[in-house]
N, C-alpha and C positions, 0 to 999 in steps of 0.2 A: 395338416394336409395342404397341398398347394391349391391355388385358384384353378378353376376349370380352364382348359385350353380350347379356344374357339377358332374355327376355320370357316371362312365364307367363300363360296364359289358362286359365280354368276352376277346377277344384276344389283343395282343400287338398292332396290327394295329388300333383297336378301341381306345386304349389308346393314340396312336400317333394322331389320328384324333380328339380326345377330346381336346388335346393341341392346335391343329390348330383352332378348333372351338372357344376355349377360347380366342385366340388372335383376331379372326374375330369379336366375340361378343364384346370384349373390344373396338376394333376400331369403331364398330358401335354404341357404347354407350348403349348397352343393360344392363339393371340393374334390380335387384329384381325378376329374373326369375329362374326356376329350369330346367335344361337340363339333360335328361337321354339318354345315348348312349347305345342302347340295343344290345343283342346277340341273334342269332336264331339257334345256332348249335344243340340244343336239345329242346324238349318240356319243360324240366326242366328249361332251360335258359329263355324261354318265361315266364314261371311261376314266376321266380325270378325277371324278369323285371317288371311285374305287381305289385309284392310285393314291389319292390323298389320305384315305382311311388307312391304307396299309402303311404309308409313311409315318403317320402320326402314331399308329399303334407300335411301330418299331421304336420310335423316339420316346414313347411314354409307356414302357413295359409295365404291364399289370393294371394300367388305368382302364376303367370301363369306357367304351366308345359308344356315344349316342349319335345316331344319324337321323337328320331331318331334312326339310326342304322339298323342292319340287320333285326331284328324282326319287326321294323316299316316299313321296305321296303317290307317284305314278307307278312305281315298281318296287314296292316294299319287300317283295320276296327276294329280289336281287341282293339287297343288302342284308336281309335276315339270314341268308345263306352264307354270308361271309363269316369265317371263324373269329375275325377281329371284332365284330360288331356285337354289342351288348343289348342295345335297344334301338328300335326304329320308331320314330314318332312323326305323325302327319303334320301338314302345314297349319291346320287349325289348332291342333293340340299343342304345338310348340309355343303358341302365343297365349296360353292359359297358365296363370301363376300356379294353379293346383297341380299341373303336370310336373313342374319343377320341384314342388314340395314332395311329390311322390317319387322323385328320382334321387333323393338323398341316399348316399352310401350309408349303411351297407345294403339298403334296399335293392340297389342295382345288381348286386351279386346273387340275389335270391332267385327263386323259381318263378318270379312274376312273368306274365306273358311278354314275349320278346317284342311283338309288334303292336303299336297303338296308332292305327291309321283308320280314321272313320271316313264316311262318305263326304267329300269336300263339297259336293253339289248341294248338300242339305244345309250348308252354312249360309245364314241370311244377313249377318252383320259383320262389320269390321271395326274393331275397337281402335280408338286413337291413342296408341301407346305413347306415353310421355318419356322421351329420352333426351339426354343433354347434348346430342349431336356428336359429330366425329371431330376430334381435335378441338381447336379453339377458333376456327375460322368460318366453317360452313356447317349448317345443320340441315338434315333431311327430315321432312315431315310426310308421313304416309297419309294420303287423303283418300285412297281408293285401293281395292284389291279385286282380283278375279277378272274374267272377261266373258262377255256374252256372245262373242263372235267365234266362228269356227273355221279359221283359215286352214286350208287343207294340209299344210306342212307343220302345223303347230300342236304340240302336246300340252302347252301351258294351261289352257282352261281346265284340263283334267288334274293339274297339279294345284291350281289356285281356286277353282270353283267359278261360280257365276259372279258377275260384277256387283260390287257393293261399296257404298260410299261412307266416309266418315262425315258426320254432320258439320256444317260450316262453323257453328259455334265452338265445337270441340277443336277444330283446326286452328281457329283464331286464338283461342285461349292458349294453345300450345305455342304458337308463334310469339305471342306476347311474352310468355315465360322464357322462351329462347332469347328474344331480344333483350329482356331484362338481365339475362346472364351474359350479355356482351356479344352475341353473334351478330355479324354484319351481313350475313347472307343466309337465306332459307331457300331450299329447293323442295318443290312439291313433287312427290313421287307416287307411283302406282303402277299397276300392270297395264291398264288401258285408261289413261288419265282423262281423255276427252269424253269418256262415258260417265265421269263423275256427276252425281246428282240425279241420274235417271231413276234411282230407287228411293229418292227422298221426297218428302211432301212438296208439292209444287213443281217438281222436276227441274230444279235449277241446272244451269250449265257451268262448265269449267270457267268460262269468262266471268260469270256472276261471282264465283268464289274468288277469283283473282282480284276483281274490282273491290270486293268487300274487304279482303285482306288489306289491300293498299289503303283503303279509306279508314279502316278501324285500327290499323297498326301503323300510325304515321311515323314512328321512330325506326321502322325497318328500312335500312338503307337499300338492300338489294333482294328482290324476289326472282327466283329462277324456276322455270318449268322443265321437267325432264322430258322424256319421249312422248310425242303426241301423234295421233292419227289426223293428218291435215284435213281430210275430207269431213271430219267432225268438228272442225274449228267453228265456234259460234260467233255471233255478231259482237258480243261483249268482249270476247277474247281478242278479236281483231281491233276493237276500240282501245283495249288496253295496250296492244302493240303500238298503236298509233299515238297514244296520248300519255302513257305512263312511263316516264324515264326510269323509274325504279324497277320496272319489269325488264329483265336483262335481254339484250338483243341477240339471243341465241336460242334456236329451237332444234331439237333432234327429231327427225321425221321418220315414221315407220312407213317407208316407201316399198321396200322389198324387191321391186322390179320396175323396169321401164318399158315393158312391152305389154300391150293390151291383152293379147292372148294368154301370156303367162299370168298376168294379174287375174284374169278370169279363172284360170285353172287353180290359182292360189285361193280363190274365193275372196279376193280383196274387194273393197267397196269403191275404189277409185280407178280411173284410167290415167294414162301418162299425162294427158292434157290437163287433168285436174291437178296433178302434182305441180306441173309447170305454172299453171294459173295461180295456184296458192302462193308459190314462192315469189312470183312477180308482184302479186298484190301485197304480200307482207313486206316486200322490199320497197314498194311504192309508199306504204304507210310508215315504214321505219328504214330509211336508206342504209343504216349501219348494221342491219340484222344479218346474221350468218346462219347457215343451216348445216347440221350433221344429218346423216341418214343411214338406215340399215338397208343393205342390198344383199340378196341371196344370189350366188353364182351357181349355175348348173342345175336349176330346178328341173324336175322331170319334164320331158318333151321340149326343153329349150333348145332351139336351133341356134346356129351362129348368128343368123340375122336377128333373131329375138334378143340374143345377148347383146348385140351391137346397140340395140335400142336402150338397154340398161346402161351401157357404157356412155352413150351420148347424153343420158339424163344428168350425168355428173356436171357437164357444162351447161346444159339447158336450164337446170335448176340452180346453177352456180353453187354447188355443194362444196363445203369446206372440210368437214370432218366425216370420213367414211368408215362405217363398221361393215366389213365384208364377211359374209358367212358362206363358205363353201357348202352347198346343199348336203345335208346328212339325213337319211331316211329315219323317221321315228316310227317304230312299230305301233300300229293302232291308228295311224293317221291316213286319210284318203290318198295323200301324195305318195305314200310308201308303196301303193299298188299301181302307180302310174309308170309308164316306160321311163327307165332311168337313163340319164346322161352318163357316159363312161367317165370313170374316175380321172384319167389324165386330162380330159377336156374340162372337167369341173375345176381341177387345180389350176390349169392354164387360165381359165376365165377369172378365177379369183385373183390370181397374180396380176392380170391386166387391170382389173378393177382397183386393186390396191395401188398400182402404179398411177392410175388416173387420180386416185385420192391423194397420193403424195404430191403429185403435180399441182392439184387444186390447193392443197395446203400451202405449198411454196408460193403460189400466186397471192394467197391471202397474206402470208407473212411479208412478202415483198411490199405489199400495199400499205403496211403499217409503219414502215421505216420513216422516221421523222415526225410521226404523230404522237400526241400525248394521250395516254390511256389511264383510266382509273383502275388500279390493280389491287386486288385483294390478296394479301400474302397468305400462303398456305404453309409455309415453312421458312426457315432462315434464308434460303436462296431460291425459293420458288413461289410464284403467284399466278393469278389468272386475270385477264382483262374482263370487261363486261361481256365480251363476245366469247368467253370461255377459252381463249387462247392462252397457252402457258407462257410465262415470262420468267427468265432466270436473272438473278441479281449477282453482282460482283462483290457484294458485302452482305453480311448478315442483317436481316430485318426482323422486327417483332412480328410474330404470327397473329393473324386476325385483324390487321389494320388495312385501311384503304388509302393508297397513295397515288398521287398524280405523277406519272413517270413518262419521260420521253423515250421512245423506242429508237435504239441505235442500230440494230441489225437483227439477224437471226442465224440459227445454226442448221436450218432445214426442217426443224421440228418445233423449235421454241423461239420466242422473241428474246432479245437481249437488250439490256439498258446500259 
């Protein structure tokens, strides 16, 4: 029988968990199955999950289809009703080795219960799963899962559960193992990274973990943080930004909007001035730092004036990499009951935000011409600078090496050498 086919939708944490599932499935001897790891962040994400399930079922006739991930957790009945689907497993269950042992064919074809999705809110721990990373260049390490906040637009806490942290010792041992295997960059990942440590003895903060990693793993060339909530950045995280060159000068910020009333209705914990102040302070501490950000276009009740405040935030925070989300109502969230913005206005605002993001990226790319960057190669013709900017090469390079390269130009999206 052939090896299982895995498909990942959504975030980096999902991608990390797919690799862990792949290893557990291999160890359990699962073969000839299709596994779809879904995302629930928007209604469109759920639609794409259903589309992907149908596509993979057509391409793998007769193969049992296992559906898991956030969408499977939040609406298991949606996927259980699909004729293509054999099993639906929850987000906690998917990370348990015994789940995969129990899914070995021919067990999948039997009369076993189709849905295995328990109460995610009852889960109290997150295991530090040891995986070998993606490719040979960059490894992702899960340090946190779940979220204690209840933003009015977000369904993810109901897919991931409450916040829980992987102990620092487990994280550091995994990073040492990855460095020993030759990885030159490690990315810390989670659902709400800046809440790391709140459930651990002594309530350490994310900055404490970062400083400890850099101190105890001196051979790690590059440490990177994925998305953070800037209002929760602690003193040691700011110290690491200022003093640790091995902490990469790129942060992706969960901003969501640039208007105070919209932020209040989203139940965010920051105001626009907080976001601007954080970016200014981080840039003062580390002049070469760049920021990405998530921004939602067309949140319920958003007027044109409110939207303009989000648009202006791109320049006021000097954002470089924008992730724009046209607002999509998620059933069961408070925002879904608020007065909606009309679809054409949402699409227009999303397009204008993307244009602003493209212009900001071009400004960043223009500023790099003539500079020398340390570039980590991700493939024969592609790498990334310390600021996470893509670089293309005119000749094949070995994957996973760090090279000093002088930037010659760009194509509007990537730097060239």
